[in-house]
N, C-alpha and C positions, 0 to 999 in steps of 0.2 A: 361879664357874663355871653354867653354865646347868644347870636341872633338867632331868631326864628328858622330861617332859611337854612340854617344848620344844624337842627334840631335832631334831624335824621342820617345826617351826612357826614362822614368824618374825612379824611385824607385818602383813604384806600376803599372804604366799605360804607354802606349806608344801611339802617334798620328798616326792614319790611313787613308787610303783612305776609303772613302764609298764602301762597298760590296754589291752585289745585295739582298742579303739576310737581310740587315740591315733594310731597309724599313719598314719591317713587324714589326720589334720590335720596331721601333719609332713609328709607327701608334698606336701599343699598349699603349706607353707612352701616345701617345696624347689623351688618354681616361682617364688618373689620373689627376684630377683636381687640387690635392696638387703639383704636377710636373709644370703643366701649370701656376698657380698662382704664382709660386716662379721663373718662367722662364721668364715671360714676363708681360708686361702690360695690352696687348691687352686682347679681352675677351677669355674665355678658350673654345676651338671648337675642336672635334675630328678630325682627318684628315686621308685620304685615304694613303693606302700603294703605290699608283700612285701619290699623291702629292709630297710624299717624295723622290720617283725616279726622278721625274723632278727637285725638288729643291736642288739635290745634285750635281749640275755642278758648279765648280769654276769660276769666274768672275775676273777681273783683278784689282777689289778692294776689293775682299772678299776671303777668304780661310775658310773652314771649315774641321775639322777632327772628325773622329770617336775617341772614347777613348775605349781601349781595354786594358783588364788586360793583366799584364806579365805573371802572373802567369798559368792561364787557357785560355786564347784568349776570354774572354767573352766580348761582347759589353755591356759598361755600361752607357754609355751618349756621349756627344760631345763638344767640343770647337770650337769657331769660331773668327776670326781677320775680321772686316767688316767696311765698311764705310771709307776706307783707303784713305787718302789724301797724294798722294807719294810727292807733291811739299812741303807739309808741315811736311813730316815724323809723321803724327798722324794717328791712327786707334782707333776705338772701339771693344771691344770683349764681347762675352757671352760665358756661360759655363751651360749644365746640367747633370746632373747626374741623368739618367733617372731610374735607377734600384735602387730600396729602399734599397736593401741588401748592396748597397756598398757604402751608405752616412754615413757620421760622421766617417769614418774609414780612413781619410787622401787621399783617392783618388782624390777628386776633388781639395787639397789643392797642390798634384802632378802633375796633370791636368796643374793648374795654372802656377806653375813654369815652366814646358815644354813650354807653349803657349807663355810666357814673353820672355823667353830665344830665342823663334823661332822669336818673332816680333822683339825684340831687336837684335839680333844678324845676321839672314838670311833676314829678310827682311829691316834691319835698320831704323826701326823706332824710332824714339825719344821720343813719348808720348802714351801711350796706356789708354783709358777711357773707363767707363762703367756706367751704371747706375743700381740701384738696389730699389725696393720697402721697405720701412724701415721696415715692419715687417718679412723679410726675414735675421733674425739675423744669422743664420747658413753661409749664404753667404758673410753677411757683416764681419763676424769674418774671414773667409776665405780669404777676400781680403785685410783684414789690416795685417793678419799675413805675406802675401807675399809682402807687402810693399805699396799698394794702399792707398792712402791719401783721404780724405774726401774733396771736392771743393766746395758743394754747396747743396742747398736743393731746388727742386721743390716741394712748399708746397701744400699739398691735392690734387696731382695731379692724383692720382688713387683711383678709387672707387670699393669697393669690399663689397659686401653684405650690401650696403647701408651707409659703414663707409668708410671716406676719408684716404688715407694714403699719406705720403711724399715719392718722388723720391729722392733717395740719389745719387748725382753725384760725381763718384770717379777717379782717376786718378794714374799712376804712371810713372815717367819719367825714361830714361835709365839710367842716373847717380845713381837716387835712388835705380834702381834695382841692379846697379855693386857694389854698397855701401855694400848690403847683403852678 
């Protein structure tokens, strides 16, 4: 098991609380259609700084962290656990690397390992699930790399530019995480 000192720190990134200045960066990322279309199945829509300021509050069944580099403390994205069902020890997760300069360099994988460790060891979850759009090959690869398994497919459930895409359902169980 990991030590307490590394609860929020990986090899490249750390999990941080939201800072007031983060909302401006998040609002800029919300103007990037590629980022938005890989992040979510909802329609792409820019958001205001104020909307991020209001949405950064923790609830009893969700936690969101900002991702900052260890090297220079640069905000590069977010990771969240949400829809947590405490009685079932299950939750869902989402991640986004908003700064394109930090994609395909291991930061997302490091963040995934951190949030899984947090979810399984700190929150005592048994199962963490997610869904991803089938064209987001980079994310699918990262999820599989840290141990997520494909559970099923919601066929043709996402419409982008007149084309239908599948939504892939994935999850990882605590014992699968521990075996890595």
